C-alpha positions in Angstrom: 48.7 54.4 31.9 45.5 56.1 33.3 46.5 59.7 34.0 43.1 62.0 35.5 42.0 64.4 32.9 41.7 67.1 35.7 43.0 67.9 39.0 40.1 66.8 41.6 39.2 69.5 43.4 39.8 70.0 47.6 36.2 70.0 47.6 35.1 67.3 45.7 37.9 65.2 47.3 36.5 66.4 51.0 33.2 65.5 49.9 34.1 62.0 48.8 36.1 61.5 52.2 32.9 63.2 54.5 32.5 59.4 55.4 36.0 58.1 56.6 35.2 59.5 60.2 35.5 56.9 62.6 32.4 55.9 64.7 31.9 55.9 68.5 31.5 52.6 69.9 28.6 52.3 71.7 28.8 51.1 75.1 25.8 50.3 78.0 25.4 49.5 81.6 25.6 45.5 82.3 21.8 44.7 84.0 24.0 42.3 86.8 27.7 43.8 87.4 26.4 47.5 86.1 30.3 47.7 84.4 29.8 49.1 80.4 29.7 46.6 77.9 29.7 46.6 74.4 26.0 45.4 72.6 25.6 42.0 70.9 29.2 41.0 72.6 29.7 38.3 75.0 31.0 39.5 78.1 34.2 37.7 79.1 34.5 38.5 82.3 31.4 36.7 83.4 30.7 34.6 79.9 27.0 36.2 80.2 25.2 37.1 77.2 21.6 38.2 77.2 21.2 37.0 81.0 22.7 33.7 80.2 25.8 31.4 80.8 27.1 30.8 77.3 31.3 30.6 78.3 32.6 28.7 81.3 34.8 31.0 83.1 37.8 29.8 84.8 38.5 31.3 88.2 
């Protein structure tokens, strides 16, 4: 069974976990409606992506 030879210090452990933080989601204002939307995602309300209709929306 594999056992660590030495205890990992708090400093080394925390340096390794420095990149584990959550990143903020990038929101932008929609050009047509002015609502906040995520970049590179289809707007499910209107079905628009990059200024063109991609999904048919049922009313």
